[in-house]
N, CA, C and O atoms as a Tinker XYZ file with bonds, in Angstrom:
   392  protein
     1  N    122.130000  101.630000   82.300000    73     2
     2  CA   122.296000  100.812000   83.497000    64     1     3
     3  C    121.511000  101.454000   84.637000    63     2     4     5
     4  O    121.574000  102.665000   84.845000    81     3
     5  N    120.796000  100.651000   85.347000    73     3     6
     6  CA   119.999000  101.132000   86.471000    64     5     7
     7  C    120.904000  101.282000   87.690000    63     6     8     9
     8  O    121.480000  100.301000   88.161000    81     7
     9  N    121.030000  102.503000   88.202000    73     7    10
    10  CA   121.904000  102.738000   89.349000    64     9    11
    11  C    121.122000  102.881000   90.647000    63    10    12    13
    12  O    121.709000  103.094000   91.708000    81    11
    13  N    119.802000  102.766000   90.568000    73    11    14
    14  CA   118.973000  102.906000   91.762000    64    13    15
    15  C    118.943000  101.588000   92.515000    63    14    16    17
    16  O    118.449000  100.584000   92.004000    81    15
    17  N    119.464000  101.593000   93.714000    73    15    18
    18  CA   119.471000  100.388000   94.536000    64    17    19
    19  C    118.299000  100.409000   95.503000    63    18    20    21
    20  O    118.165000  101.326000   96.313000    81    19
    21  N    117.467000   99.409000   95.413000    73    19    22
    22  CA   116.352000   99.293000   96.349000    64    21    23
    23  C    116.868000   98.778000   97.676000    63    22    24    25
    24  O    117.715000   97.886000   97.718000    81    23
    25  N    116.365000   99.333000   98.743000    73    23    26
    26  CA   116.751000   98.899000  100.084000    64    25    27
    27  C    115.481000   98.646000  100.886000    63    26    28    29
    28  O    114.526000   99.415000  100.784000    81    27
    29  N    115.456000   97.578000  101.684000    73    27    30
    30  CA   114.253000   97.247000  102.461000    64    29    31
    31  C    113.771000   98.374000  103.361000    63    30    32    33
    32  O    112.565000   98.550000  103.534000    81    31
    33  N    114.684000   99.134000  103.933000    73    31    34
    34  CA   114.277000  100.195000  104.861000    64    33    35
    35  C    113.629000  101.383000  104.154000    63    34    36    37
    36  O    113.034000  102.238000  104.810000    81    35
    37  N    113.736000  101.448000  102.831000    73    35    38
    38  CA   113.127000  102.548000  102.083000    64    37    39
    39  C    111.787000  102.174000  101.460000    63    38    40    41
    40  O    111.168000  103.000000  100.790000    81    39
    41  N    111.339000  100.967000  101.666000    73    39    42
    42  CA   110.100000  100.507000  101.050000    64    41    43
    43  C    108.887000  101.061000  101.782000    63    42    44    45
    44  O    108.908000  101.262000  102.996000    81    43
    45  N    107.838000  101.300000  101.020000    73    43    46
    46  CA   106.566000  101.719000  101.602000    64    45    47
    47  C    105.458000  101.108000  100.758000    63    46    48    49
    48  O    105.660000  100.760000   99.595000    81    47
    49  N    104.309000  100.988000  101.354000    73    47    50
    50  CA   103.146000  100.452000  100.643000    64    49    51
    51  C    102.257000  101.614000  100.233000    63    50    52    53
    52  O    102.065000  102.550000  101.010000    81    51
    53  N    101.714000  101.568000   99.028000    73    51    54
    54  CA   100.821000  102.644000   98.595000    64    53    55
    55  C     99.557000  102.688000   99.451000    63    54    56    57
    56  O     99.078000  101.661000   99.932000    81    55
    57  N     99.036000  103.886000   99.628000    73    55    58
    58  CA    97.812000  104.060000  100.414000    64    57    59
    59  C     96.594000  104.000000   99.504000    63    58    60    61
    60  O     96.707000  104.144000   98.287000    81    59
    61  N     95.451000  103.791000  100.095000    73    59    62
    62  CA    94.156000  103.865000   99.419000    64    61    63
    63  C     94.003000  102.874000   98.273000    63    62    64    65
    64  O     93.496000  103.235000   97.211000    81    63
    65  N     94.429000  101.644000   98.471000    73    63    66
    66  CA    94.215000  100.600000   97.476000    64    65    67
    67  C     92.969000   99.812000   97.831000    63    66    68    69
    68  O     92.660000   99.608000   99.005000    81    67
    69  N     92.262000   99.373000   96.809000    73    67    70
    70  CA    91.123000   98.491000   97.060000    64    69    71
    71  C     91.648000   97.092000   97.343000    63    70    72    73
    72  O     92.824000   96.800000   97.125000    81    71
    73  N     90.773000   96.245000   97.824000    73    71    74
    74  CA    91.167000   94.870000   98.128000    64    73    75
    75  C     91.700000   94.180000   96.876000    63    74    76    77
    76  O     92.679000   93.438000   96.948000    81    75
    77  N     91.062000   94.418000   95.726000    73    75    78
    78  CA    91.486000   93.798000   94.477000    64    77    79
    79  C     92.856000   94.326000   94.044000    63    78    80    81
    80  O     93.694000   93.564000   93.563000    81    79
    81  N     93.078000   95.623000   94.216000    73    79    82
    82  CA    94.368000   96.212000   93.852000    64    81    83
    83  C     95.482000   95.694000   94.760000    63    82    84    85
    84  O     96.611000   95.487000   94.313000    81    83
    85  N     95.159000   95.490000   96.023000    73    83    86
    86  CA    96.142000   94.933000   96.950000    64    85    87
    87  C     96.518000   93.527000   96.520000    63    86    88    89
    88  O     97.698000   93.179000   96.478000    81    87
    89  N     95.514000   92.717000   96.200000    73    87    90
    90  CA    95.783000   91.343000   95.775000    64    89    91
    91  C     96.599000   91.320000   94.489000    63    90    92    93
    92  O     97.510000   90.504000   94.352000    81    91
    93  N     96.284000   92.208000   93.542000    73    91    94
    94  CA    97.030000   92.294000   92.286000    64    93    95
    95  C     98.485000   92.676000   92.558000    63    94    96    97
    96  O     99.398000   92.110000   91.957000    81    95
    97  N     98.703000   93.634000   93.459000    73    95    98
    98  CA   100.064000   94.049000   93.813000    64    97    99
    99  C    100.850000   92.901000   94.425000    63    98   100   101
   100  O    102.023000   92.704000   94.108000    81    99
   101  N    100.201000   92.145000   95.301000    73    99   102
   102  CA   100.872000   91.002000   95.921000    64   101   103
   103  C    101.266000   89.970000   94.868000    63   102   104   105
   104  O    102.366000   89.420000   94.916000    81   103
   105  N    100.374000   89.710000   93.925000    73   103   106
   106  CA   100.679000   88.744000   92.864000    64   105   107
   107  C    101.839000   89.224000   91.993000    63   106   108   109
   108  O    102.715000   88.436000   91.637000    81   107
   109  N    101.848000   90.514000   91.649000    73   107   110
   110  CA   102.935000   91.070000   90.840000    64   109   111
   111  C    104.266000   91.001000   91.577000    63   110   112   113
   112  O    105.293000   90.670000   90.984000    81   111
   113  N    104.248000   91.315000   92.867000    73   111   114
   114  CA   105.486000   91.251000   93.642000    64   113   115
   115  C    105.988000   89.816000   93.754000    63   114   116   117
   116  O    107.193000   89.577000   93.684000    81   115
   117  N    105.077000   88.857000   93.926000    73   115   118
   118  CA   105.485000   87.448000   93.967000    64   117   119
   119  C    106.183000   87.056000   92.671000    63   118   120   121
   120  O    107.198000   86.360000   92.692000    81   119
   121  N    105.634000   87.506000   91.541000    73   119   122
   122  CA   106.235000   87.192000   90.243000    64   121   123
   123  C    107.623000   87.813000   90.106000    63   122   124   125
   124  O    108.554000   87.158000   89.638000    81   123
   125  N    107.762000   89.069000   90.512000    73   123   126
   126  CA   109.060000   89.743000   90.422000    64   125   127
   127  C    110.099000   89.057000   91.293000    63   126   128   129
   128  O    111.244000   88.863000   90.884000    81   127
   129  N    109.683000   88.693000   92.498000    73   127   130
   130  CA   110.604000   88.021000   93.424000    64   129   131
   131  C    111.046000   86.679000   92.840000    63   130   132   133
   132  O    112.217000   86.312000   92.940000    81   131
   133  N    110.119000   85.955000   92.237000    73   131   134
   134  CA   110.438000   84.659000   91.631000    64   133   135
   135  C    111.457000   84.825000   90.502000    63   134   136   137
   136  O    112.400000   84.042000   90.395000    81   135
   137  N    111.265000   85.847000   89.659000    73   135   138
   138  CA   112.196000   86.106000   88.552000    64   137   139
   139  C    113.580000   86.459000   89.092000    63   138   140   141
   140  O    114.592000   85.965000   88.595000    81   139
   141  N    113.618000   87.313000   90.106000    73   139   142
   142  CA   114.913000   87.706000   90.668000    64   141   143
   143  C    115.637000   86.530000   91.309000    63   142   144   145
   144  O    116.859000   86.424000   91.205000    81   143
   145  N    114.902000   85.653000   91.965000    73   143   146
   146  CA   115.538000   84.469000   92.560000    64   145   147
   147  C    116.122000   83.576000   91.471000    63   146   148   149
   148  O    117.186000   82.985000   91.656000    81   147
   149  N    115.437000   83.476000   90.345000    73   147   150
   150  CA   115.968000   82.694000   89.223000    64   149   151
   151  C    117.247000   83.344000   88.688000    63   150   152   153
   152  O    118.195000   82.645000   88.330000    81   151
   153  N    117.275000   84.679000   88.634000    73   151   154
   154  CA   118.473000   85.375000   88.163000    64   153   155
   155  C    119.640000   85.169000   89.128000    63   154   156   157
   156  O    120.786000   85.030000   88.701000    81   155
   157  N    119.346000   85.149000   90.422000    73   155   158
   158  CA   120.396000   84.918000   91.412000    64   157   159
   159  C    121.028000   83.563000   91.162000    63   158   160   161
   160  O    122.251000   83.429000   91.198000    81   159
   161  N    120.216000   82.572000   90.912000    73   159   162
   162  CA   120.730000   81.222000   90.690000    64   161   163
   163  C    121.521000   81.117000   89.395000    63   162   164   165
   164  O    122.382000   80.246000   89.271000    81   163
   165  N    121.247000   81.989000   88.428000    73   163   166
   166  CA   121.936000   81.941000   87.138000    64   165   167
   167  C    123.155000   82.857000   87.086000    63   166   168   169
   168  O    123.878000   82.858000   86.090000    81   167
   169  N    123.393000   83.628000   88.126000    73   167   170
   170  CA   124.485000   84.600000   88.144000    64   169   171
   171  C    125.709000   84.008000   88.830000    63   170   172   173
   172  O    125.584000   83.257000   89.797000    81   171
   173  N    126.872000   84.345000   88.335000    73   171   174
   174  CA   128.103000   83.838000   88.939000    64   173   175
   175  C    128.332000   84.476000   90.306000    63   174   176   177
   176  O    127.806000   85.548000   90.601000    81   175
   177  N    129.101000   83.821000   91.108000    73   175   178
   178  CA   129.330000   84.268000   92.484000    64   177   179
   179  C    130.045000   85.612000   92.549000    63   178   180   181
   180  O    129.801000   86.380000   93.479000    81   179
   181  N    130.924000   85.922000   91.590000    73   179   182
   182  CA   131.687000   87.170000   91.629000    64   181   183
   183  C    130.968000   88.336000   90.955000    63   182   184   185
   184  O    131.561000   89.399000   90.771000    81   183
   185  N    129.721000   88.159000   90.591000    73   183   186
   186  CA   128.981000   89.193000   89.890000    64   185   187
   187  C    128.683000   90.367000   90.813000    63   186   188   189
   188  O    128.554000   90.207000   92.027000    81   187
   189  N    128.575000   91.549000   90.213000    73   187   190
   190  CA   128.293000   92.748000   91.020000    64   189   191
   191  C    126.798000   93.038000   91.094000    63   190   192   193
   192  O    126.407000   94.079000   91.623000    81   191
   193  N    125.961000   92.157000   90.583000    73   191   194
   194  CA   124.518000   92.371000   90.625000    64   193   195
   195  C    124.018000   92.365000   92.073000    63   194   196   197
   196  O    124.546000   91.651000   92.926000    81   195
   197  N    122.996000   93.172000   92.326000    73   195   198
   198  CA   122.470000   93.299000   93.689000    64   197   199
   199  C    121.082000   92.654000   93.785000    63   198   200   201
   200  O    120.163000   93.227000   94.371000    81   199
   201  N    120.944000   91.484000   93.218000    73   199   202
   202  CA   119.648000   90.809000   93.224000    64   201   203
   203  C    119.160000   90.530000   94.644000    63   202   204   205
   204  O    117.965000   90.619000   94.926000    81   203
   205  N    120.083000   90.197000   95.526000    73   203   206
   206  CA   119.680000   89.885000   96.909000    64   205   207
   207  C    119.056000   91.103000   97.584000    63   206   208   209
   208  O    118.039000   90.984000   98.268000    81   207
   209  N    119.662000   92.273000   97.393000    73   207   210
   210  CA   119.099000   93.496000   97.977000    64   209   211
   211  C    117.738000   93.815000   97.356000    63   210   212   213
   212  O    116.802000   94.218000   98.047000    81   211
   213  N    117.651000   93.628000   96.048000    73   211   214
   214  CA   116.396000   93.898000   95.357000    64   213   215
   215  C    115.308000   92.945000   95.847000    63   214   216   217
   216  O    114.172000   93.363000   96.074000    81   215
   217  N    115.644000   91.690000   96.007000    73   215   218
   218  CA   114.683000   90.708000   96.528000    64   217   219
   219  C    114.243000   91.095000   97.936000    63   218   220   221
   220  O    113.053000   91.057000   98.248000    81   219
   221  N    115.189000   91.462000   98.776000    73   219   222
   222  CA   114.856000   91.843000  100.156000    64   221   223
   223  C    113.931000   93.057000  100.174000    63   222   224   225
   224  O    112.999000   93.123000  100.976000    81   223
   225  N    114.193000   94.017000   99.286000    73   223   226
   226  CA   113.353000   95.215000   99.226000    64   225   227
   227  C    111.940000   94.863000   98.768000    63   226   228   229
   228  O    110.963000   95.348000   99.339000    81   227
   229  N    111.828000   94.024000   97.742000    73   227   230
   230  CA   110.503000   93.631000   97.258000    64   229   231
   231  C    109.749000   92.799000   98.295000    63   230   232   233
   232  O    108.533000   92.930000   98.433000    81   231
   233  N    110.459000   91.955000   99.013000    73   231   234
   234  CA   109.806000   91.176000  100.070000    64   233   235
   235  C    109.286000   92.088000  101.184000    63   234   236   237
   236  O    108.210000   91.853000  101.735000    81   235
   237  N    110.051000   93.121000  101.509000    73   235   238
   238  CA   109.604000   94.090000  102.521000    64   237   239
   239  C    108.356000   94.824000  102.031000    63   238   240   241
   240  O    107.405000   95.010000  102.790000    81   239
   241  N    108.363000   95.241000  100.761000    73   239   242
   242  CA   107.200000   95.923000  100.200000    64   241   243
   243  C    105.998000   94.990000  100.202000    63   242   244   245
   244  O    104.885000   95.413000  100.513000    81   243
   245  N    106.214000   93.725000   99.856000    73   243   246
   246  CA   105.129000   92.749000   99.853000    64   245   247
   247  C    104.547000   92.596000  101.256000    63   246   248   249
   248  O    103.331000   92.508000  101.425000    81   247
   249  N    105.417000   92.566000  102.253000    73   247   250
   250  CA   104.976000   92.452000  103.645000    64   249   251
   251  C    104.110000   93.652000  104.039000    63   250   252   253
   252  O    103.071000   93.488000  104.679000    81   251
   253  N    104.538000   94.849000  103.657000    73   251   254
   254  CA   103.775000   96.053000  103.991000    64   253   255
   255  C    102.413000   96.058000  103.300000    63   254   256   257
   256  O    101.415000   96.456000  103.900000    81   255
   257  N    102.369000   95.620000  102.051000    73   255   258
   258  CA   101.098000   95.576000  101.328000    64   257   259
   259  C    100.192000   94.495000  101.916000    63   258   260   261
   260  O     98.982000   94.692000  102.026000    81   259
   261  N    100.768000   93.365000  102.292000    73   259   262
   262  CA    99.973000   92.294000  102.904000    64   261   263
   263  C     99.355000   92.768000  104.225000    63   262   264   265
   264  O     98.236000   92.380000  104.559000    81   263
   265  N    100.072000   93.598000  104.968000    73   263   266
   266  CA    99.520000   94.157000  106.202000    64   265   267
   267  C     98.298000   95.014000  105.909000    63   266   268   269
   268  O     97.332000   95.006000  106.673000    81   267
   269  N     98.338000   95.750000  104.809000    73   267   270
   270  CA    97.188000   96.567000  104.425000    64   269   271
   271  C     95.976000   95.693000  104.110000    63   270   272   273
   272  O     94.843000   96.053000  104.430000    81   271
   273  N     96.219000   94.549000  103.485000    73   271   274
   274  CA    95.131000   93.628000  103.190000    64   273   275
   275  C     94.521000   93.106000  104.489000    63   274   276   277
   276  O     93.300000   93.026000  104.618000    81   275
   277  N     95.371000   92.753000  105.444000    73   275   278
   278  CA    94.878000   92.286000  106.740000    64   277   279
   279  C     94.102000   93.385000  107.459000    63   278   280   281
   280  O     93.062000   93.128000  108.066000    81   279
   281  N     94.619000   94.619000  107.385000    73   279   282
   282  CA    93.933000   95.748000  108.018000    64   281   283
   283  C     92.566000   95.972000  107.392000    63   282   284   285
   284  O     91.594000   96.246000  108.097000    81   283
   285  N     92.487000   95.857000  106.066000    73   283   286
   286  CA    91.208000   96.029000  105.372000    64   285   287
   287  C     90.217000   94.961000  105.797000    63   286   288   289
   288  O     89.042000   95.250000  106.022000    81   287
   289  N     90.698000   93.709000  105.910000    73   287   290
   290  CA    89.818000   92.620000  106.323000    64   289   291
   291  C     89.354000   92.828000  107.759000    63   290   292   293
   292  O     88.182000   92.615000  108.069000    81   291
   293  N     90.277000   93.248000  108.646000    73   291   294
   294  CA    89.899000   93.519000  110.031000    64   293   295
   295  C     88.865000   94.630000  110.087000    63   294   296   297
   296  O     87.900000   94.541000  110.846000    81   295
   297  N     89.055000   95.678000  109.290000    73   295   298
   298  CA    88.135000   96.804000  109.262000    64   297   299
   299  C     86.761000   96.353000  108.777000    63   298   300   301
   300  O     85.742000   96.762000  109.332000    81   299
   301  N     86.728000   95.511000  107.745000    73   299   302
   302  CA    85.456000   95.006000  107.230000    64   301   303
   303  C     84.771000   94.137000  108.275000    63   302   304   305
   304  O     83.551000   94.196000  108.429000    81   303
   305  N     85.544000   93.332000  108.992000    73   303   306
   306  CA    84.975000   92.501000  110.051000    64   305   307
   307  C     84.366000   93.361000  111.155000    63   306   308   309
   308  O     83.297000   93.041000  111.676000    81   307
   309  N     85.038000   94.441000  111.507000    73   307   310
   310  CA    84.515000   95.328000  112.549000    64   309   311
   311  C     83.185000   95.945000  112.120000    63   310   312   313
   312  O     82.242000   96.002000  112.908000    81   311
   313  N     83.111000   96.409000  110.860000    73   311   314
   314  CA    81.864000   96.993000  110.378000    64   313   315
   315  C     80.763000   95.942000  110.306000    63   314   316   317
   316  O     79.611000   96.230000  110.631000    81   315
   317  N     81.104000   94.732000  109.887000    73   315   318
   318  CA    80.107000   93.666000  109.813000    64   317   319
   319  C     79.613000   93.303000  111.214000    63   318   320   321
   320  O     78.416000   93.093000  111.414000    81   319
   321  N     80.521000   93.231000  112.177000    73   319   322
   322  CA    80.125000   92.947000  113.556000    64   321   323
   323  C     79.237000   94.054000  114.116000    63   322   324   325
   324  O     78.266000   93.774000  114.818000    81   323
   325  N     79.561000   95.303000  113.811000    73   323   326
   326  CA    78.741000   96.430000  114.255000    64   325   327
   327  C     77.343000   96.343000  113.643000    63   326   328   329
   328  O     76.344000   96.538000  114.335000    81   327
   329  N     77.280000   96.053000  112.349000    73   327   330
   330  CA    75.984000   95.942000  111.672000    64   329   331
   331  C     75.153000   94.795000  112.254000    63   330   332   333
   332  O     73.950000   94.936000  112.475000    81   331
   333  N     75.804000   93.673000  112.495000    73   331   334
   334  CA    75.110000   92.530000  113.085000    64   333   335
   335  C     74.568000   92.880000  114.466000    63   334   336   337
   336  O     73.430000   92.546000  114.795000    81   335
   337  N     75.389000   93.555000  115.275000    73   335   338
   338  CA    74.956000   93.961000  116.606000    64   337   339
   339  C     73.778000   94.926000  116.548000    63   338   340   341
   340  O     72.845000   94.816000  117.344000    81   339
   341  N     73.814000   95.865000  115.615000    73   339   342
   342  CA    72.698000   96.813000  115.469000    64   341   343
   343  C     71.430000   96.106000  115.001000    63   342   344   345
   344  O     70.333000   96.424000  115.461000    81   343
   345  N     71.577000   95.150000  114.091000    73   343   346
   346  CA    70.409000   94.384000  113.634000    64   345   347
   347  C     69.785000   93.594000  114.779000    63   346   348   349
   348  O     68.562000   93.536000  114.904000    81   347
   349  N     70.625000   92.988000  115.612000    73   347   350
   350  CA    70.113000   92.241000  116.767000    64   349   351
   351  C     69.403000   93.173000  117.745000    63   350   352   353
   352  O     68.345000   92.841000  118.280000    81   351
   353  N     70.000000   94.346000  117.971000    73   351   354
   354  CA    69.392000   95.331000  118.867000    64   353   355
   355  C     68.040000   95.784000  118.323000    63   354   356   357
   356  O     67.076000   95.902000  119.078000    81   355
   357  N     67.966000   96.035000  117.033000    73   355   358
   358  CA    66.713000   96.443000  116.389000    64   357   359
   359  C     65.651000   95.356000  116.558000    63   358   360   361
   360  O     64.501000   95.657000  116.880000    81   359
   361  N     66.029000   94.106000  116.345000    73   359   362
   362  CA    65.089000   92.988000  116.512000    64   361   363
   363  C     64.610000   92.864000  117.965000    63   362   364   365
   364  O     63.431000   92.617000  118.221000    81   363
   365  N     65.544000   93.040000  118.910000    73   363   366
   366  CA    65.164000   92.968000  120.322000    64   365   367
   367  C     64.180000   94.075000  120.685000    63   366   368   369
   368  O     63.216000   93.837000  121.412000    81   367
   369  N     64.418000   95.264000  120.188000    73   367   370
   370  CA    63.516000   96.396000  120.472000    64   369   371
   371  C     62.140000   96.132000  119.858000    63   370   372   373
   372  O     61.117000   96.383000  120.496000    81   371
   373  N     62.113000   95.626000  118.623000    73   371   374
   374  CA    60.841000   95.318000  117.975000    64   373   375
   375  C     60.088000   94.237000  118.749000    63   374   376   377
   376  O     58.865000   94.297000  118.876000    81   375
   377  N     60.814000   93.258000  119.262000    73   375   378
   378  CA    60.171000   92.182000  120.041000    64   377   379
   379  C     59.638000   92.686000  121.374000    63   378   380   381
   380  O     58.651000   92.153000  121.880000    81   379
   381  N     60.274000   93.709000  121.956000    73   379   382
   382  CA    59.783000   94.266000  123.197000    64   381   383
   383  C     58.428000   94.956000  123.031000    63   382   384   385
   384  O     57.594000   94.896000  123.935000    81   383
   385  N     58.203000   95.589000  121.923000    73   383   386
   386  CA    56.978000   96.367000  121.714000    64   385   387
   387  C     55.903000   95.616000  120.936000    63   386   388   389
   388  O     54.926000   96.225000  120.500000    81   387
   389  N     56.059000   94.319000  120.755000    73   387   390
   390  CA    55.023000   93.533000  120.073000    64   389   391
   391  C     53.914000   93.164000  121.036000    63   390   392
   392  O     52.952000   92.502000  120.645000    81   391
């Protein structure tokens, strides 16, 4: 019997994931949450199962991982904007000396 109770306040997102790994983690968590919700619906009201806590913990973990995906996209946008700005500056300088 599994005695480890997941709690939302103890969840953390792994560091240093690639964009693909983040997306895979989100998909896996969605699947787990879906299965647990189905179990909640199939469990009697007086059951001692803690599916609700487990679902809440997985949803919190999913939220933290989704934030990492957003941060990665924001970071990529910043680098792309910087590169675009440098390319424009380079073109302007080249046009000045033509």
